N, C-alpha and C positions, 0 to 999 in steps of 0.2 A: 648843638649837641656834639660832643667829641666821642668818636668811637672808642678811644683808649680809656675814657673815663669809666665806662662800665666794667672794664676788665678787673680792677681791684674789687669791685662789688661782687662780681661773679666768683672770684677766688674766695671771698669771705663767705658767700652763700654755700659754696662747695665745702668749705672747711666746717662750717656749722652743721651742715647735713651729715658730713662724715662723723662728727662727734655724736650727734643725736642718734644716728642709725647704729653706730658702733655700740653705744650704751644700750640701746634697745635690743640689739642682738645678744649682748651679754646677759641681759635680763631674761630674754627668751630661751637662752641656752640652759638655764636652770630647769626649765620645764621640758625642753626638747633637745635630747642628746645629739641629734643630727646637726645642731648649730654650735656645738661646743668648740670646734676648731676653726670657725669662720672668723676671719679678720678683715675688716674694711681697710683698704689701703687708700682709697680716694673716692670722690664722688664728682661727677660732671653733670651739670644741669644745663639744658638748652637755654638759649637766650630768652625765650618766651616763658620759661619755667614750667612748661607742660610736661616735659620728659626729663628723666634723670637716670644716669647709669651709675650703679654702685659697683666699684671694682673691689674684688676680693683677692686675698693672697692665694687661696685655694678654694675649689668648689667641686666636690664630688657629686655623684648622682643623688645621693640621699640628702645632702645639704641643699642642692638645687631644688629638690622637691619641697623641702621644708621652707625654703625662702619663698617659693611660689605660693605655698599654702598661707604663709604669714604676711604676704605682700600688703594686703589691705590693712592689717593691724599696724605694720611698720609705717605705712603712709599716714594713717590716722595719728600715730605718735608724732610724726613730723609736723602734721597740720596743727596739732595742739601745742607743740613746743617751739615752733619756728614761725615767726610772723612774716608771712609771704602773701603776695597777691593770690597765688594759687599753689596748691600742693602738687609737685610733679608726680607723674606716673613713673614708678621705679622699675627698672630692670636690673638684673644682676649678671655680672660677667667676671671672669677671671682676669686679673690685671695683666695686660700683655707685658709690662715691664718685669713683673715677677717671673712670668713664663720665660722670657728672654734671659733673665738672670740665671735661672735654673739651667737653661740650655748652655749658656757660656760656662757655668760651673762644671757641667758634665764634660764639655770639651776640654777644659783645663785638667780635670781629673784623668781623662783618657791620655792626654799628652804627657802628664806626669808619670803615669803608669808605663807608657812607652819609653820615656827617658830612663826610668828606673830599670826597665828590662834591658835597654841597650848598655847601661853602665854595669849591670850585673853580668852580662854575657862575656865581656873581655876578662873580667876577674875569673869567671868559671873556666875560660879557655886557658888562662895563665896557670890555673890550678891543675889542669889536665896535663899541661906541658911539664910542670914540676914533678908530677907523679911518674911520667914516662921517662923523664930525664932527657927528653928530646926537645931541642929548641926549634925544630923544623915544623912543628905543628902536627907531627905524626906522619909526615910525608917522607918517602924514601928518596934518596938521591941517586 
């Protein structure tokens, strides 16, 4: 048995679960408003298929509570739709890649704002010099 041979199978299982769970969450969102903005980004199942982590783009307190309430129903849907040796016990988490991406975007926005402030400052200083007619920057000689 080659360790690398199971890897493509694991990827296929994870992808199928992502699709099934995503569709079920869409269906449940019609009845439970707390699940409206929940998006499944990926699923990772353990090698023995006993546990699975469902990664979400966002998860507030209300949606986390709704997911916990509906966990059994979601797992039953997976059990009915996906032919597997066992249905994994699901847990839900915010996708760390999405969180990191948001952090990087915030840093880039802050840097852009700082750059814009620096480029606006010399223009404002030049405008003040033009109004006073003094090219010494308001300093006396």
